[in-house]
N, C-alpha and C positions, 0 to 999 in steps of 0.2 A: 345498871349500865351507866346512868346519867351521873353518878357520884364519881366514878372513875374518870369520866370525861371531864368533869369540873377539876379534879385533881390535876389532870395533864394540862388543862387550860391555865390553872393557877401556877404550875410549875414553870411553864413557858413564859407567863407574865412576870413571875418572879426573875427568871433568867435574863429577860429582857430589861427589866429594872436595874439589875446589878451591871449589866453592860452599859446602860445609860448612866449610872452612877460612876463607873470608872471613867467613861469618856468625859463626864463633866469635872472629875477630880484632875484627870490629865489636862483638860483644857484650861482649867483654873491655874494650874502650876505654870503652864505655859505663859498664860496672860500675865501672872504675877511676874515671872522672869522678864518678859518684855517690859513691863512697867519699871522693874528695878534697874534694868539696862538703861532705859531712857533717863531715869532720875539719875543715874551715875553719870551719863553723858552730859546732862544739864548742868549738874553740879560740877563736872570737870570744866566745862566751859565757863561756868561763872568764875571758878577760882582763876582760870587763865586770864580772863578780863581784869579781875582784880590785881594780879600781879603785873599785867601790862600797864595798868593804869599807874601803879606804883613806880615801876621802872620809867614811866614817861613823865615823872615829875620834873620840874625844872633842873634841879640839882642832878638828879640821876641821869637825865638826858644829856646835860653838858658833860658829865662824866663818861658816859658812853660815847659821845661824839670825840672826846679827847682820846679815848682808847682807840677808837676806830682810825682816827687820823694820826696815831703815834705821836701824839703832843705830850709834853710833861704832865704828869698827874699831880704830884704832890707840891706843895707850896716850897718846900726846901730845894726842889728840883726845877723850880721856874713854872710850875703849874699852878692850879687856882683851888686845890682841894685838901683838906686836912685829913688826917687818919680817921677822925670820927666820921667824915663824909664817906670815905672808902669803906669803912666798917659797916655802915648803914646800908650801902650799896651791896657789898657781898653779903651781908645778912639777908637781903631779899632772896639772893640765890642760894643761900644756905637753907632758909625757909622752903623755898621752891624744891630743893632736893629732898627734904623731909617729906612734904606733901606728896611727892612722887613716889617715894620709897614705900609709903603706907598705901599706895594705890588710888589715891584720890585724883590723880592727874593720869590722862592718856599719854603714852610716851609719844606718839605722833603728834599730839597737840603741842606738848613740851618741845619737841624737836623743831617742829614748823614755827614756833613763836619765838623761841629764845635760844637755839642752838648757836647761831652765829655769834651773838654778843657774850654768850656764856664762854665759848672757846676763846674769842678775842680777848675777853678779860683775863682768863686763865693763862694765856700765852704771853700776856703782857709783861715785859721785863720788870717794870716797877712794881707791878702786882706781885709777881714772883718774889722778888726781894723782900717786899713788904711781909709777905706770908712766911718766908725763912726767918725774918727779924721777930715777928710776934710769936712764933712757934717755939721759939727759945724759951719762952716763958710756959707756953702750953701748946703741946703738940697737936692738940684736937682743934685749935682755931681753924675755921673755915674748911674742914675736911670735906664737908658735903659739897662745897663748890668744887673741889678738886675731883671728888667722885663723879660728880655731874658732869664736868667737862670731859674726864676721861671716858665716861660711858657714851657721850655724844661722839667723841672722836674714834671710839670703836665701832659705833653704829655707821659713822661716815666711811670708815675703812670697809666695812661689810658691804655697804651699798655701793661703793666703787668696784668692789671686786665681784659683786653677784648681780648687778643690774646692767 
């Protein structure tokens, strides 16, 4: 009789160990998921700070101010910037779009930090004329800037209509 009692006890212990094992595995997966999410959030914030630092450099900050104030941009139009200055500035937004497309930035962070300046830049008449001019050579120049601005404008329209 005692042998069968031990078999029953062992089967119960084995069953309990398997339950504990499953719970431990599920807990580990959940913990890993939380850690990955936190790491992504941290990396997204770090990238946003780096883009913000670059856009707040003296030259880019002056260019942003000229765009916001609807002042002339290019030297040939009475502004203070060269096409190289504008290319560098637009290049930051181009890279920002690329980083966003691959999922390294959270859309909310991007929107909150840069939406206003991206849209103002994209809607600026001198910038639009410049894009038309340089796209005669290569139609892909600064398409990311345009896509980013259009996505933001769509998001703004959605927010207006649904909130």
